[in-house]
Backbone as XML, in Angstrom:
<?xml version="1.0"?>
<chain id="A" units="angstrom">
  <residue number="1" name="MET">
    <atom name="N" x="105.198" y="49.090" z="128.740"/>
    <atom name="CA" x="105.679" y="49.676" z="127.516"/>
    <atom name="C" x="106.325" y="51.027" z="127.823"/>
  </residue>
  <residue number="2" name="THR">
    <atom name="N" x="107.524" y="51.229" z="127.297"/>
    <atom name="CA" x="108.237" y="52.482" z="127.500"/>
    <atom name="C" x="108.115" y="53.335" z="126.253"/>
  </residue>
  <residue number="3" name="THR">
    <atom name="N" x="107.779" y="54.596" z="126.432"/>
    <atom name="CA" x="107.762" y="55.524" z="125.311"/>
    <atom name="C" x="108.734" y="56.648" z="125.620"/>
  </residue>
  <residue number="4" name="ALA">
    <atom name="N" x="109.217" y="57.294" z="124.561"/>
    <atom name="CA" x="110.217" y="58.330" z="124.752"/>
    <atom name="C" x="110.012" y="59.449" z="123.747"/>
  </residue>
  <residue number="5" name="ILE">
    <atom name="N" x="110.496" y="60.627" z="124.102"/>
    <atom name="CA" x="110.566" y="61.748" z="123.171"/>
    <atom name="C" x="112.023" y="62.212" z="123.143"/>
  </residue>
  <residue number="6" name="THR">
    <atom name="N" x="112.476" y="62.617" z="121.967"/>
    <atom name="CA" x="113.858" y="63.049" z="121.799"/>
    <atom name="C" x="113.886" y="64.517" z="121.425"/>
  </residue>
  <residue number="7" name="GLN">
    <atom name="N" x="114.822" y="65.234" z="122.023"/>
    <atom name="CA" x="114.954" y="66.669" z="121.793"/>
    <atom name="C" x="116.402" y="66.977" z="121.430"/>
  </residue>
  <residue number="8" name="ASN">
    <atom name="N" x="116.620" y="67.539" z="120.239"/>
    <atom name="CA" x="117.951" y="68.007" z="119.862"/>
    <atom name="C" x="118.198" y="69.298" z="120.632"/>
  </residue>
  <residue number="9" name="THR">
    <atom name="N" x="118.950" y="69.191" z="121.693"/>
    <atom name="CA" x="119.102" y="70.270" z="122.658"/>
    <atom name="C" x="120.139" y="71.304" z="122.261"/>
  </residue>
  <residue number="10" name="LEU">
    <atom name="N" x="121.271" y="70.832" z="121.783"/>
    <atom name="CA" x="122.384" y="71.718" z="121.459"/>
    <atom name="C" x="123.033" y="71.201" z="120.186"/>
  </residue>
  <residue number="11" name="ALA">
    <atom name="N" x="122.955" y="71.980" z="119.110"/>
    <atom name="CA" x="123.548" y="71.573" z="117.841"/>
    <atom name="C" x="125.073" y="71.565" z="117.947"/>
  </residue>
  <residue number="12" name="SER">
    <atom name="N" x="125.703" y="70.744" z="117.143"/>
    <atom name="CA" x="127.158" y="70.654" z="117.155"/>
    <atom name="C" x="127.772" y="71.990" z="116.747"/>
  </residue>
  <residue number="13" name="ALA">
    <atom name="N" x="128.672" y="72.480" z="117.605"/>
    <atom name="CA" x="129.370" y="73.739" z="117.350"/>
    <atom name="C" x="130.571" y="73.811" z="118.275"/>
  </residue>
  <residue number="14" name="ALA">
    <atom name="N" x="131.548" y="74.629" z="117.891"/>
    <atom name="CA" x="132.706" y="74.860" z="118.751"/>
    <atom name="C" x="132.312" y="75.851" z="119.840"/>
  </residue>
  <residue number="15" name="ARG">
    <atom name="N" x="132.634" y="75.517" z="121.089"/>
    <atom name="CA" x="132.304" y="76.376" z="122.221"/>
    <atom name="C" x="133.543" y="76.550" z="123.091"/>
  </residue>
  <residue number="16" name="THR">
    <atom name="N" x="133.707" y="77.761" z="123.623"/>
    <atom name="CA" x="134.886" y="78.065" z="124.439"/>
    <atom name="C" x="134.533" y="78.516" z="125.849"/>
  </residue>
  <residue number="17" name="THR">
    <atom name="N" x="133.239" y="78.708" z="126.126"/>
    <atom name="CA" x="132.809" y="79.150" z="127.450"/>
    <atom name="C" x="131.665" y="78.276" z="127.954"/>
  </residue>
  <residue number="18" name="SER">
    <atom name="N" x="131.471" y="78.278" z="129.245"/>
    <atom name="CA" x="130.398" y="77.525" z="129.886"/>
    <atom name="C" x="129.042" y="78.121" z="129.525"/>
  </residue>
  <residue number="19" name="GLY">
    <atom name="N" x="127.970" y="77.336" z="129.705"/>
    <atom name="CA" x="126.637" y="77.844" z="129.405"/>
    <atom name="C" x="125.542" y="76.932" z="129.922"/>
  </residue>
  <residue number="20" name="VAL">
    <atom name="N" x="124.299" y="77.341" z="129.659"/>
    <atom name="CA" x="123.122" y="76.555" z="130.025"/>
    <atom name="C" x="122.127" y="76.581" z="128.870"/>
  </residue>
  <residue number="21" name="VAL">
    <atom name="N" x="121.329" y="75.521" z="128.790"/>
    <atom name="CA" x="120.269" y="75.417" z="127.794"/>
    <atom name="C" x="119.003" y="75.021" z="128.516"/>
  </residue>
  <residue number="22" name="ASP">
    <atom name="N" x="117.975" y="75.852" z="128.439"/>
    <atom name="CA" x="116.700" y="75.591" z="129.098"/>
    <atom name="C" x="115.925" y="74.536" z="128.315"/>
  </residue>
  <residue number="23" name="LEU">
    <atom name="N" x="115.442" y="73.517" z="129.007"/>
    <atom name="CA" x="114.646" y="72.461" z="128.380"/>
    <atom name="C" x="113.154" y="72.703" z="128.536"/>
  </residue>
  <residue number="24" name="GLY">
    <atom name="N" x="112.767" y="73.634" z="129.375"/>
    <atom name="CA" x="111.358" y="73.928" z="129.599"/>
    <atom name="C" x="110.713" y="72.947" z="130.564"/>
  </residue>
  <residue number="25" name="ALA">
    <atom name="N" x="109.389" y="72.934" z="130.563"/>
    <atom name="CA" x="108.624" y="72.074" z="131.462"/>
    <atom name="C" x="108.608" y="70.643" z="130.944"/>
  </residue>
  <residue number="26" name="SER">
    <atom name="N" x="108.732" y="69.701" z="131.849"/>
    <atom name="CA" x="108.682" y="68.280" z="131.506"/>
    <atom name="C" x="107.249" y="67.788" z="131.656"/>
  </residue>
  <residue number="27" name="PRO">
    <atom name="N" x="106.766" y="67.012" z="130.690"/>
    <atom name="CA" x="105.441" y="66.422" z="130.884"/>
    <atom name="C" x="105.454" y="65.564" z="132.141"/>
  </residue>
  <residue number="28" name="ALA">
    <atom name="N" x="104.391" y="65.611" z="132.904"/>
    <atom name="CA" x="104.332" y="64.931" z="134.197"/>
    <atom name="C" x="104.595" y="63.438" z="134.110"/>
  </residue>
  <residue number="29" name="GLU">
    <atom name="N" x="104.246" y="62.808" z="132.998"/>
    <atom name="CA" x="104.404" y="61.363" z="132.903"/>
    <atom name="C" x="105.839" y="60.919" z="132.592"/>
  </residue>
  <residue number="30" name="TYR">
    <atom name="N" x="106.716" y="61.842" z="132.244"/>
    <atom name="CA" x="108.109" y="61.486" z="131.959"/>
    <atom name="C" x="108.929" y="61.549" z="133.240"/>
  </residue>
  <residue number="31" name="THR">
    <atom name="N" x="109.584" y="60.433" z="133.560"/>
    <atom name="CA" x="110.277" y="60.326" z="134.843"/>
    <atom name="C" x="111.769" y="60.072" z="134.725"/>
  </residue>
  <residue number="32" name="GLU">
    <atom name="N" x="112.263" y="59.779" z="133.519"/>
    <atom name="CA" x="113.680" y="59.514" z="133.315"/>
    <atom name="C" x="114.162" y="60.246" z="132.072"/>
  </residue>
  <residue number="33" name="ALA">
    <atom name="N" x="115.481" y="60.410" z="132.001"/>
    <atom name="CA" x="116.076" y="61.021" z="130.817"/>
    <atom name="C" x="117.446" y="60.421" z="130.567"/>
  </residue>
  <residue number="34" name="VAL">
    <atom name="N" x="117.851" y="60.442" z="129.321"/>
    <atom name="CA" x="119.217" y="60.101" z="128.954"/>
    <atom name="C" x="119.746" y="61.295" z="128.168"/>
  </residue>
  <residue number="35" name="ILE">
    <atom name="N" x="120.891" y="61.804" z="128.604"/>
    <atom name="CA" x="121.529" y="62.945" z="127.960"/>
    <atom name="C" x="122.709" y="62.405" z="127.165"/>
  </residue>
  <residue number="36" name="TYR">
    <atom name="N" x="122.681" y="62.597" z="125.843"/>
    <atom name="CA" x="123.745" y="62.103" z="124.975"/>
    <atom name="C" x="124.652" y="63.271" z="124.589"/>
  </residue>
  <residue number="37" name="ILE">
    <atom name="N" x="125.954" y="63.133" z="124.870"/>
    <atom name="CA" x="126.926" y="64.161" z="124.514"/>
    <atom name="C" x="127.863" y="63.558" z="123.482"/>
  </residue>
  <residue number="38" name="ASP">
    <atom name="N" x="128.004" y="64.236" z="122.349"/>
    <atom name="CA" x="128.907" y="63.787" z="121.283"/>
    <atom name="C" x="129.962" y="64.874" z="121.085"/>
  </residue>
  <residue number="39" name="THR">
    <atom name="N" x="131.165" y="64.618" z="121.575"/>
    <atom name="CA" x="132.264" y="65.565" z="121.476"/>
    <atom name="C" x="133.161" y="65.126" z="120.325"/>
  </residue>
  <residue number="40" name="THR">
    <atom name="N" x="133.282" y="65.968" z="119.306"/>
    <atom name="CA" x="134.065" y="65.600" z="118.128"/>
    <atom name="C" x="135.442" y="66.248" z="118.099"/>
  </residue>
  <residue number="41" name="ALA">
    <atom name="N" x="135.684" y="67.252" z="118.934"/>
    <atom name="CA" x="137.003" y="67.890" z="118.984"/>
    <atom name="C" x="137.200" y="68.574" z="120.328"/>
  </residue>
  <residue number="42" name="ALA">
    <atom name="N" x="138.446" y="68.558" z="120.789"/>
    <atom name="CA" x="138.831" y="69.256" z="122.015"/>
    <atom name="C" x="140.196" y="69.876" z="121.769"/>
  </residue>
  <residue number="43" name="ALA">
    <atom name="N" x="140.381" y="71.109" z="122.227"/>
    <atom name="CA" x="141.662" y="71.795" z="122.027"/>
    <atom name="C" x="141.962" y="72.665" z="123.238"/>
  </residue>
  <residue number="44" name="GLY">
    <atom name="N" x="143.210" y="73.108" z="123.335"/>
    <atom name="CA" x="143.642" y="73.942" z="124.442"/>
    <atom name="C" x="144.547" y="73.155" z="125.361"/>
  </residue>
  <residue number="45" name="THR">
    <atom name="N" x="144.974" y="73.815" z="126.421"/>
    <atom name="CA" x="145.813" y="73.166" z="127.420"/>
    <atom name="C" x="144.922" y="72.678" z="128.552"/>
  </residue>
  <residue number="46" name="THR">
    <atom name="N" x="144.990" y="71.404" z="128.847"/>
    <atom name="CA" x="144.141" y="70.722" z="129.834"/>
    <atom name="C" x="142.663" y="71.110" z="129.711"/>
  </residue>
  <residue number="47" name="PRO">
    <atom name="N" x="142.074" y="70.961" z="128.515"/>
    <atom name="CA" x="140.657" y="71.285" z="128.362"/>
    <atom name="C" x="139.784" y="70.270" z="129.099"/>
  </residue>
  <residue number="48" name="SER">
    <atom name="N" x="138.670" y="70.724" z="129.628"/>
    <atom name="CA" x="137.740" y="69.856" z="130.343"/>
    <atom name="C" x="136.315" y="70.336" z="130.096"/>
  </residue>
  <residue number="49" name="LEU">
    <atom name="N" x="135.415" y="69.394" z="129.814"/>
    <atom name="CA" x="133.999" y="69.681" z="129.588"/>
    <atom name="C" x="133.187" y="68.776" z="130.500"/>
  </residue>
  <residue number="50" name="THR">
    <atom name="N" x="132.354" y="69.379" z="131.354"/>
    <atom name="CA" x="131.458" y="68.615" z="132.221"/>
    <atom name="C" x="130.028" y="69.061" z="131.947"/>
  </residue>
  <residue number="51" name="VAL">
    <atom name="N" x="129.166" y="68.096" z="131.632"/>
    <atom name="CA" x="127.757" y="68.366" z="131.342"/>
    <atom name="C" x="126.925" y="67.860" z="132.515"/>
  </residue>
  <residue number="52" name="MET">
    <atom name="N" x="125.933" y="68.665" z="132.910"/>
    <atom name="CA" x="125.091" y="68.317" z="134.049"/>
    <atom name="C" x="123.613" y="68.585" z="133.730"/>
  </residue>
  <residue number="53" name="TYR">
    <atom name="N" x="122.753" y="67.685" z="134.204"/>
    <atom name="CA" x="121.314" y="67.919" z="134.159"/>
    <atom name="C" x="120.928" y="68.598" z="135.461"/>
  </residue>
  <residue number="54" name="GLN">
    <atom name="N" x="120.185" y="69.696" z="135.357"/>
    <atom name="CA" x="119.698" y="70.407" z="136.531"/>
    <atom name="C" x="118.171" y="70.428" z="136.487"/>
  </residue>
  <residue number="55" name="SER">
    <atom name="N" x="117.542" y="70.352" z="137.649"/>
    <atom name="CA" x="116.082" y="70.369" z="137.718"/>
    <atom name="C" x="115.592" y="71.488" z="138.621"/>
  </residue>
  <residue number="56" name="SER">
    <atom name="N" x="114.305" y="71.806" z="138.442"/>
    <atom name="CA" x="113.710" y="72.916" z="139.182"/>
    <atom name="C" x="112.227" y="72.652" z="139.414"/>
  </residue>
  <residue number="57" name="PRO">
    <atom name="N" x="111.705" y="73.036" z="140.583"/>
    <atom name="CA" x="110.270" y="72.906" z="140.817"/>
    <atom name="C" x="109.470" y="74.066" z="140.229"/>
  </residue>
  <residue number="58" name="ASP">
    <atom name="N" x="110.160" y="75.194" z="139.955"/>
    <atom name="CA" x="109.442" y="76.396" z="139.523"/>
    <atom name="C" x="109.959" y="77.023" z="138.222"/>
  </residue>
  <residue number="59" name="GLY">
    <atom name="N" x="111.022" y="76.474" z="137.641"/>
    <atom name="CA" x="111.573" y="77.028" z="136.409"/>
    <atom name="C" x="112.447" y="78.253" z="136.632"/>
  </residue>
  <residue number="60" name="ILE">
    <atom name="N" x="112.686" y="78.605" z="137.890"/>
    <atom name="CA" x="113.496" y="79.787" z="138.214"/>
    <atom name="C" x="114.765" y="79.378" z="138.951"/>
  </residue>
  <residue number="61" name="THR">
    <atom name="N" x="114.601" y="78.625" z="140.037"/>
    <atom name="CA" x="115.735" y="78.179" z="140.830"/>
    <atom name="C" x="116.049" y="76.737" z="140.452"/>
  </residue>
  <residue number="62" name="PHE">
    <atom name="N" x="117.274" y="76.510" z="139.930"/>
    <atom name="CA" x="117.670" y="75.178" z="139.475"/>
    <atom name="C" x="118.651" y="74.546" z="140.453"/>
  </residue>
  <residue number="63" name="TYR">
    <atom name="N" x="118.557" y="73.223" z="140.539"/>
    <atom name="CA" x="119.399" y="72.444" z="141.436"/>
    <atom name="C" x="120.161" y="71.405" z="140.626"/>
  </residue>
  <residue number="64" name="ASP">
    <atom name="N" x="121.430" y="71.181" z="140.986"/>
    <atom name="CA" x="122.217" y="70.146" z="140.333"/>
    <atom name="C" x="121.556" y="68.800" z="140.573"/>
  </residue>
  <residue number="65" name="HIS">
    <atom name="N" x="121.403" y="68.013" z="139.531"/>
    <atom name="CA" x="120.752" y="66.708" z="139.632"/>
    <atom name="C" x="121.736" y="65.587" z="139.320"/>
  </residue>
  <residue number="66" name="THR">
    <atom name="N" x="122.198" y="65.496" z="138.074"/>
    <atom name="CA" x="123.083" y="64.414" z="137.660"/>
    <atom name="C" x="124.132" y="64.958" z="136.700"/>
  </residue>
  <residue number="67" name="ALA">
    <atom name="N" x="125.396" y="64.676" z="136.996"/>
    <atom name="CA" x="126.499" y="65.143" z="136.149"/>
    <atom name="C" x="127.202" y="63.968" z="135.492"/>
  </residue>
  <residue number="68" name="GLY">
    <atom name="N" x="127.749" y="64.228" z="134.326"/>
    <atom name="CA" x="128.590" y="63.245" z="133.659"/>
    <atom name="C" x="130.022" y="63.396" z="134.155"/>
  </residue>
  <residue number="69" name="VAL">
    <atom name="N" x="130.895" y="62.537" z="133.684"/>
    <atom name="CA" x="132.314" y="62.659" z="134.015"/>
    <atom name="C" x="132.929" y="63.695" z="133.088"/>
  </residue>
  <residue number="70" name="ALA">
    <atom name="N" x="133.995" y="64.329" z="133.542"/>
    <atom name="CA" x="134.663" y="65.351" z="132.738"/>
    <atom name="C" x="135.244" y="64.728" z="131.473"/>
  </residue>
  <residue number="71" name="LEU">
    <atom name="N" x="134.973" y="65.360" z="130.339"/>
    <atom name="CA" x="135.534" y="64.935" z="129.059"/>
    <atom name="C" x="136.758" y="65.806" z="128.772"/>
  </residue>
  <residue number="72" name="THR">
    <atom name="N" x="137.830" y="65.190" z="128.331"/>
    <atom name="CA" x="139.056" y="65.926" z="128.049"/>
    <atom name="C" x="139.528" y="65.732" z="126.612"/>
  </residue>
  <residue number="73" name="ALA">
    <atom name="N" x="138.791" y="64.950" z="125.834"/>
    <atom name="CA" x="139.125" y="64.675" z="124.443"/>
    <atom name="C" x="137.833" y="64.329" z="123.697"/>
  </residue>
  <residue number="74" name="ALA">
    <atom name="N" x="137.944" y="64.139" z="122.390"/>
    <atom name="CA" x="136.777" y="63.742" z="121.608"/>
    <atom name="C" x="136.257" y="62.403" z="122.121"/>
  </residue>
  <residue number="75" name="GLY">
    <atom name="N" x="134.945" y="62.237" z="122.106"/>
    <atom name="CA" x="134.329" y="60.992" z="122.564"/>
    <atom name="C" x="132.850" y="61.184" z="122.794"/>
  </residue>
  <residue number="76" name="ARG">
    <atom name="N" x="132.213" y="60.136" z="123.242"/>
    <atom name="CA" x="130.765" y="60.167" z="123.500"/>
    <atom name="C" x="130.488" y="59.748" z="124.932"/>
  </residue>
  <residue number="77" name="GLN">
    <atom name="N" x="129.398" y="60.296" z="125.461"/>
    <atom name="CA" x="129.006" y="59.977" z="126.826"/>
    <atom name="C" x="127.487" y="60.023" z="126.922"/>
  </residue>
  <residue number="78" name="ALA">
    <atom name="N" x="126.921" y="59.123" z="127.694"/>
    <atom name="CA" x="125.492" y="59.143" z="127.997"/>
    <atom name="C" x="125.337" y="59.314" z="129.501"/>
  </residue>
  <residue number="79" name="ILE">
    <atom name="N" x="124.499" y="60.255" z="129.885"/>
    <atom name="CA" x="124.221" y="60.492" z="131.296"/>
    <atom name="C" x="122.785" y="60.042" z="131.550"/>
  </residue>
  <residue number="80" name="ARG">
    <atom name="N" x="122.622" y="59.075" z="132.427"/>
    <atom name="CA" x="121.284" y="58.581" z="132.750"/>
    <atom name="C" x="120.755" y="59.332" z="133.965"/>
  </residue>
  <residue number="81" name="VAL">
    <atom name="N" x="119.616" y="59.973" z="133.779"/>
    <atom name="CA" x="118.959" y="60.724" z="134.846"/>
    <atom name="C" x="117.748" y="59.903" z="135.261"/>
  </residue>
  <residue number="82" name="THR">
    <atom name="N" x="117.810" y="59.332" z="136.455"/>
    <atom name="CA" x="116.731" y="58.455" z="136.900"/>
    <atom name="C" x="115.896" y="59.116" z="137.989"/>
  </residue>
  <residue number="83" name="ASN">
    <atom name="N" x="114.685" y="58.645" z="138.106"/>
    <atom name="CA" x="113.772" y="59.065" z="139.178"/>
    <atom name="C" x="113.600" y="60.573" z="139.268"/>
  </residue>
  <residue number="84" name="ALA">
    <atom name="N" x="112.423" y="61.010" z="139.140"/>
    <atom name="CA" x="112.050" y="62.402" z="139.407"/>
    <atom name="C" x="112.974" y="63.400" z="138.714"/>
  </residue>
  <residue number="85" name="ILE">
    <atom name="N" x="112.807" y="63.542" z="137.399"/>
    <atom name="CA" x="113.640" y="64.480" z="136.651"/>
    <atom name="C" x="113.293" y="65.933" z="136.958"/>
  </residue>
  <residue number="86" name="GLY">
    <atom name="N" x="112.220" y="66.144" z="137.691"/>
    <atom name="CA" x="111.823" y="67.500" z="138.064"/>
    <atom name="C" x="110.808" y="68.085" z="137.096"/>
  </residue>
  <residue number="87" name="ARG">
    <atom name="N" x="110.108" y="69.100" z="137.528"/>
    <atom name="CA" x="109.077" y="69.723" z="136.695"/>
    <atom name="C" x="109.689" y="70.503" z="135.540"/>
  </residue>
  <residue number="88" name="PHE">
    <atom name="N" x="110.844" y="71.131" z="135.777"/>
    <atom name="CA" x="111.561" y="71.877" z="134.750"/>
    <atom name="C" x="112.990" y="71.356" z="134.697"/>
  </residue>
  <residue number="89" name="GLY">
    <atom name="N" x="113.606" y="71.431" z="133.531"/>
    <atom name="CA" x="114.968" y="70.954" z="133.413"/>
    <atom name="C" x="115.811" y="71.863" z="132.548"/>
  </residue>
  <residue number="90" name="ARG">
    <atom name="N" x="117.109" y="71.714" z="132.719"/>
    <atom name="CA" x="118.047" y="72.409" z="131.838"/>
    <atom name="C" x="119.369" y="71.647" z="131.834"/>
  </residue>
  <residue number="91" name="ILE">
    <atom name="N" x="120.145" y="71.919" z="130.805"/>
    <atom name="CA" x="121.474" y="71.345" z="130.665"/>
    <atom name="C" x="122.477" y="72.455" z="130.954"/>
  </residue>
  <residue number="92" name="SER">
    <atom name="N" x="123.402" y="72.167" z="131.853"/>
    <atom name="CA" x="124.475" y="73.092" z="132.184"/>
    <atom name="C" x="125.778" y="72.444" z="131.723"/>
  </residue>
  <residue number="93" name="TYR">
    <atom name="N" x="126.650" y="73.230" z="131.097"/>
    <atom name="CA" x="127.950" y="72.675" z="130.720"/>
    <atom name="C" x="129.051" y="73.633" z="131.149"/>
  </residue>
  <residue number="94" name="ALA">
    <atom name="N" x="130.112" y="73.051" z="131.710"/>
    <atom name="CA" x="131.251" y="73.828" z="132.202"/>
    <atom name="C" x="132.472" y="73.481" z="131.361"/>
  </residue>
  <residue number="95" name="ILE">
    <atom name="N" x="133.077" y="74.511" z="130.791"/>
    <atom name="CA" x="134.289" y="74.349" z="129.994"/>
    <atom name="C" x="135.414" y="75.052" z="130.738"/>
  </residue>
  <residue number="96" name="THR">
    <atom name="N" x="136.482" y="74.305" z="131.023"/>
    <atom name="CA" x="137.622" y="74.871" z="131.742"/>
    <atom name="C" x="138.923" y="74.488" z="131.047"/>
  </residue>
  <residue number="97" name="GLY">
    <atom name="N" x="139.988" y="75.121" z="131.468"/>
    <atom name="CA" x="141.308" y="74.877" z="130.912"/>
    <atom name="C" x="141.910" y="76.189" z="130.438"/>
  </residue>
  <residue number="98" name="THR">
    <atom name="N" x="143.055" y="76.116" z="129.793"/>
    <atom name="CA" x="143.698" y="77.293" z="129.228"/>
    <atom name="C" x="143.382" y="77.328" z="127.740"/>
  </residue>
  <residue number="99" name="ALA">
    <atom name="N" x="142.690" y="78.361" z="127.306"/>
    <atom name="CA" x="142.231" y="78.512" z="125.914"/>
    <atom name="C" x="141.497" y="77.252" z="125.430"/>
  </residue>
  <residue number="100" name="PRO">
    <atom name="N" x="140.510" y="76.769" z="126.211"/>
    <atom name="CA" x="139.828" y="75.525" z="125.832"/>
    <atom name="C" x="138.820" y="75.747" z="124.707"/>
  </residue>
  <residue number="101" name="SER">
    <atom name="N" x="138.591" y="74.707" z="123.939"/>
    <atom name="CA" x="137.568" y="74.708" z="122.901"/>
    <atom name="C" x="137.059" y="73.282" z="122.730"/>
  </residue>
  <residue number="102" name="PHE">
    <atom name="N" x="135.751" y="73.129" z="122.740"/>
    <atom name="CA" x="135.130" y="71.834" z="122.510"/>
    <atom name="C" x="134.081" y="71.973" z="121.418"/>
  </residue>
  <residue number="103" name="THR">
    <atom name="N" x="134.096" y="71.040" z="120.482"/>
    <atom name="CA" x="133.020" y="70.939" z="119.503"/>
    <atom name="C" x="132.165" y="69.772" z="119.966"/>
  </residue>
  <residue number="104" name="PHE">
    <atom name="N" x="130.896" y="70.079" z="120.323"/>
    <atom name="CA" x="130.037" y="69.022" z="120.855"/>
    <atom name="C" x="128.575" y="69.333" z="120.603"/>
  </residue>
  <residue number="105" name="SER">
    <atom name="N" x="127.768" y="68.285" z="120.706"/>
    <atom name="CA" x="126.315" y="68.412" z="120.604"/>
    <atom name="C" x="125.689" y="67.657" z="121.770"/>
  </residue>
  <residue number="106" name="VAL">
    <atom name="N" x="124.429" y="68.009" z="122.078"/>
    <atom name="CA" x="123.698" y="67.355" z="123.162"/>
    <atom name="C" x="122.296" y="66.998" z="122.662"/>
  </residue>
  <residue number="107" name="ILE">
    <atom name="N" x="121.905" y="65.759" z="122.887"/>
    <atom name="CA" x="120.548" y="65.294" z="122.589"/>
    <atom name="C" x="119.971" y="64.743" z="123.885"/>
  </residue>
  <residue number="108" name="CYS">
    <atom name="N" x="118.735" y="65.125" z="124.198"/>
    <atom name="CA" x="118.041" y="64.622" z="125.386"/>
    <atom name="C" x="116.916" y="63.687" z="124.972"/>
  </residue>
  <residue number="109" name="GLU">
    <atom name="N" x="116.823" y="62.566" z="125.644"/>
    <atom name="CA" x="115.751" y="61.611" z="125.410"/>
    <atom name="C" x="115.005" y="61.431" z="126.724"/>
  </residue>
  <residue number="110" name="PHE">
    <atom name="N" x="113.740" y="61.781" z="126.732"/>
    <atom name="CA" x="112.910" y="61.661" z="127.935"/>
    <atom name="C" x="112.044" y="60.432" z="127.842"/>
  </residue>
  <residue number="111" name="LYS">
    <atom name="N" x="111.960" y="59.691" z="128.968"/>
    <atom name="CA" x="111.240" y="58.409" z="128.954"/>
    <atom name="C" x="110.174" y="58.366" z="130.034"/>
  </residue>
  <residue number="112" name="ARG">
    <atom name="N" x="109.172" y="57.587" z="129.744"/>
    <atom name="CA" x="108.148" y="57.288" z="130.762"/>
    <atom name="C" x="107.954" y="55.790" z="130.785"/>
  </residue>
  <residue number="113" name="ALA">
    <atom name="N" x="107.552" y="55.293" z="131.912"/>
    <atom name="CA" x="107.356" y="53.843" z="132.057"/>
    <atom name="C" x="105.999" y="53.440" z="131.518"/>
  </residue>
</chain>
């Protein structure tokens, strides 16, 4: 039986710069995650948004774990983070381009087997 918890990580809003969102400590029994990105608008010249799950053993030093593909227009993407999501997690997002703007939200779903 699989159980999951869902966390509304980042509310929908227009963003023009890169950032990170701390997810805190992961319960030990949760081993997988799905990161849902819902992009409703993109503007600027060659705008690009890349969302990545990062993990950490201590909550201080984070390591790149799993990244999605770069989004350049409105759309949806799910990033599956498998095996050993780490003791601590965070979402990192990179926004690039000339005068870029993305309206997007992020929801994290953590699963255990």
